[in-house]
C-alpha positions in Angstrom: 0.0 0.0 0.0 1.2 3.6 -0.6 2.5 5.3 2.5 0.5 8.1 4.2 1.2 11.7 3.7 2.0 12.0 7.4 4.8 9.6 7.0 6.1 11.6 4.0 6.1 14.7 6.2 8.1 12.9 8.8 10.6 11.8 6.2 11.1 15.4 5.1 11.7 16.4 8.7 13.9 13.5 9.8 16.0 13.1 6.6 16.1 16.5 5.0 15.5 18.6 8.1 12.8 20.7 6.6 9.1 20.9 5.8 7.8 19.7 2.4 7.4 22.6 0.0 3.8 21.9 -1.2 1.0 19.4 -1.4 2.1 18.1 -4.8 5.4 16.6 -3.4 3.4 15.0 -0.6 1.2 13.3 -3.1 4.1 12.2 -5.3 6.1 10.7 -2.4 3.0 9.0 -1.0 3.0 6.8 -4.0 5.9 4.8 -2.6 4.9 1.2 -2.1 6.1 1.2 1.6 8.3 3.1 4.1 11.4 1.3 2.9 11.0 2.6 -0.7 10.2 6.0 0.7 13.4 6.0 2.8 15.5 4.8 -0.1 14.2 7.7 -2.2 15.0 10.3 0.4 18.5 8.9 1.1 19.4 8.8 -2.6 18.1 12.3 -3.3 20.5 14.9 -4.4 19.4 17.2 -1.6 20.3 14.6 1.1 23.7 14.0 -0.6 24.5 17.7 -0.7 23.7 18.0 3.0 25.8 15.0 4.1 28.5 14.9 1.5 27.6 11.4 0.5 28.7 10.5 -3.1 26.3 10.2 -6.0 26.0 6.4 -5.5 23.3 5.4 -3.0 25.3 2.3 -2.2 27.8 2.1 0.6 31.3 1.2 -0.6 32.1 -2.5 -0.1 35.6 -3.8 0.7 37.0 -0.7 2.2 40.3 -0.8 4.1 41.3 -4.2 2.9 44.9 -2.9 2.5 45.2 -2.0 6.2 47.7 -4.3 7.9 47.4 -3.2 11.5 44.6 -2.2 13.9 46.5 -0.5 16.7 43.8 -0.5 19.4 44.5 -1.5 23.1 41.5 -3.0 24.9 43.1 -4.3 28.1 43.5 -2.1 31.2 43.3 -2.2 35.0 40.0 -2.0 36.9 41.0 1.5 38.1 41.7 2.7 34.6 38.4 1.3 33.4 36.5 3.2 36.1 38.4 6.4 35.3 37.4 6.2 31.7 33.8 5.3 32.6 33.5 8.3 34.9 34.7 10.6 32.2 32.1 9.3 29.7 29.4 9.6 32.3 30.2 13.3 33.1 30.1 14.2 29.4 26.8 12.4 28.7 25.2 13.9 31.9 25.9 17.3 30.4 24.4 16.3 27.0 21.3 15.2 28.8 21.0 18.5 30.6 21.4 20.6 27.4 20.5 18.6 24.2 19.2 15.1 25.2 17.5 14.2 21.9 20.2 15.7 19.6 22.9 13.8 21.5 21.1 10.5 20.6 20.5 11.4 16.9 22.8 14.3 15.9 20.4 15.7 13.3 20.0 19.5 13.9 16.2 19.2 13.8 16.4 17.4 17.2 17.9 20.4 19.0 15.7 21.9 21.7 14.6 24.9 19.7 13.1 22.8 16.9 12.4 19.5 18.8 8.7 19.9 19.4 7.8 19.8 15.7 10.1 16.8 15.0 9.5 14.7 18.0 7.3 12.2 16.2 10.0 11.7 13.6 12.5 11.0 16.4 10.5 8.1 17.7 9.5 6.9 14.3 13.2 6.5 13.5 13.5 4.4 16.7 10.6 2.2 15.6 12.4 1.5 12.3 15.6 0.6 14.1 13.9 -1.8 16.4 12.1 -3.5 13.5 15.5 -3.9 11.7 16.9 -5.4 14.9 14.1 -7.9 15.2 14.5 -8.9 11.6 17.9 -10.5 12.6 15.9 -13.0 14.7 13.2 -13.5 12.1 15.8 -14.4 9.4 17.2 -17.0 11.8 13.7 -18.5 12.4 13.8 -17.3 16.0 11.0 -15.6 17.9 10.9 -11.9 17.2 8.3 -10.7 19.7 6.6 -11.8 22.9 9.7 -11.5 25.1 9.6 -11.6 28.8 12.4 -9.2 29.6 14.3 -6.9 27.2 17.1 -4.5 27.7 17.6 -1.3 25.7 21.3 -0.5 26.5 22.3 3.1 26.2 18.6 4.0 26.1 19.1 7.7 26.2 15.7 9.4 26.2 13.9 6.1 25.4 13.9 6.2 21.6 14.2 2.4 21.3 12.6 1.6 24.6 9.3 2.9 23.3 9.5 0.8 20.2 10.4 -2.3 22.1 7.5 -2.0 24.6 4.9 -3.8 22.4 7.2 -6.7 22.1 7.9 -7.5 25.7 6.4 -7.9 29.2 9.1 -5.6 30.6 11.6 -3.4 28.9 14.6 -2.1 31.0 16.2 1.0 29.6 19.8 1.3 30.9 22.1 4.4 30.7 24.9 6.2 32.4 23.3 9.6 32.2 20.7 10.5 34.9 19.6 13.5 32.9 18.8 11.3 29.9 16.9 8.8 32.1 14.7 11.6 33.5 13.7 12.5 29.9 13.0 8.8 29.2 10.7 8.5 32.2 8.8 11.5 31.1 8.5 10.0 27.6 7.0 6.6 28.7 4.7 8.4 31.1 3.4 10.7 28.3 2.9 7.7 26.0 1.1 5.8 28.8 3.5 2.8 28.7 3.4 0.8 31.9 5.9 -1.9 31.1 9.1 0.2 30.9 11.6 0.9 33.7 14.9 2.6 33.8 18.2 1.9 35.5 21.4 4.0 35.8 24.7 2.2 35.9 27.8 3.7 37.7 30.3 1.0 36.7 30.6 -1.6 34.0 30.0 -4.3 36.6 26.6 -2.8 37.3 25.4 -4.3 34.0 25.5 -7.8 35.5 23.5 -6.7 38.5 20.5 -5.9 36.3 19.3 -9.5 36.1 18.9 -11.6 33.0 17.3 -10.9 29.6 15.7 -12.6 26.6 16.8 -9.8 24.3 19.3 -7.0 24.4 19.3 -4.2 21.8 21.9 -1.4 21.5 22.6 0.9 18.5 24.8 4.0 18.1 25.8 3.7 21.8 29.0 1.7 22.4 30.9 3.7 19.7 30.9 6.7 22.0 33.1 4.9 24.6 36.9 4.1 24.5 37.7 0.5 23.3 38.3 -1.0 26.8 34.8 0.2 27.9 33.3 -1.2 24.7 34.9 -4.6 25.3 34.0 -4.7 29.1 30.4 -3.7 28.6 29.9 -6.0 25.6 31.2 -9.0 27.6 28.9 -8.2 30.5 25.9 -7.7 28.3 26.4 -11.1 26.8 26.7 -12.6 30.3 23.2 -11.4 31.1 21.6 -13.4 28.3 19.3 -16.1 29.3 19.5 -19.5 27.5 18.0 -18.9 24.1 18.4 -15.1 24.6 19.8 -12.9 21.8 21.7 -9.6 21.6 21.5 -7.3 18.6 24.3 -4.8 19.1 26.0 -2.4 16.7 29.7 -1.7 17.2 32.3 0.1 15.0 35.1 -2.3 14.1 37.6 0.0 12.4 38.3 3.7 12.4 40.6 5.1 9.9 43.8 6.4 11.5 42.7 5.3 15.0 45.5 4.5 17.5 44.4 3.9 21.0 46.6 3.5 24.1 45.0 3.6 27.5 47.8 5.6 29.1 47.7 8.2 26.3 43.9 8.5 26.5 43.8 9.0 30.2 46.6 11.6 30.0 44.7 13.7 27.4 41.3 15.4 27.2 38.9 13.3 25.2 36.2 15.0 23.0 32.8 15.4 24.6 31.3 13.0 22.1 34.0 10.7 21.0 33.9 7.9 18.3 35.8 4.7 18.7 36.1 1.2 17.3 37.2 -2.2 18.5 38.7 -4.8 16.3 36.4 -7.6 15.1 38.6 -10.3 16.5 38.2 -8.9 20.0 34.4 -9.0 19.5 34.5 -12.6 18.3 36.8 -13.5 21.3 34.2 -12.1 23.7 31.4 -14.0 22.0 33.3 -17.2 22.2 34.4 -16.8 25.8 30.9 -15.9 27.0 29.6 -19.2 25.5 27.5 -17.4 22.8 27.1 -18.1 19.1 26.9 -15.8 16.1 23.6 -15.6 14.3 24.5 -12.9 11.7 26.9 -10.0 11.2 25.9 -7.1 9.0 28.0 -4.0 8.0 26.2 -0.8 8.7 26.8 2.9 8.0 26.6 4.2 11.5 30.0 5.8 11.5 29.0 8.2 8.7 31.6 10.2 6.9 34.2 9.8 9.7 35.9 7.0 7.8 35.6 3.5 9.2 33.6 0.3 9.5 30.7 -0.5 11.7 28.9 -3.9 12.1 25.8 -5.1 13.9 26.4 -8.4 15.6 23.5 -10.7 16.3 24.4 -13.3 18.8 22.5 -15.9 20.8 23.1 -17.9 24.0 22.4 -21.6 23.2 
């Protein structure tokens, strides 16, 4: 069926950051067969490419960085160093939550406070699409993709994915390091009359394993904002919370062009407020193996944008 005009309006706001120019363009775009075709049309438009600097091809390059011989990223550190890094990340994200909570989740200028009200529906519509894509990993593997008992939205921010996960679970637990983001998330679920969502703040990586066990864990555009040792430590603990038969659909950058990471250097310098990091794939597979999980599917994604690197979504399951 053709998409609704309301959905077309949201596509203009979310992808192009503006209102549609007239009724005629609404009618024309509403002829798309479904939201996927509509999204492809907007992402391949010359206007979107001009805004983002994306090339004229609407396909992501395949086989990038095959000539790279080293991946100079350190992931091991002491417990004290790990906590020092964690505390620094928490301070930065607490500030984001106090100033630009929605923009810090999706860094599209339309989600800044001064324009948020008119684009809020698009913000959560984007989350709904991300959750559906995550659940599709399970469907493709002939695994249940709804009706879960307990689900975790890790790095929930203001509840963008929590809201979309709510219809699929008895309980959804949104987890974050930022109390200011969590306050916004609680307001969101209250406004949306959702009574099966709860939120937890973590203060250390070990707090993850104190949250209980889960049938499904979803996390997207979250771990990349942490230094590699934090990514590794949290990913390990997330997988440890999976129940037998439980699955984790988690996106992680796996290569960043020019990245060199040394724990001592990182702690001796001032990290950017919103940093971007990657962890080598072999480290991720090591964690999956050591936690007794198995890979369902791995897909390359475009979540690192124009920075230059690779990002993958890892779908894993505990047998």
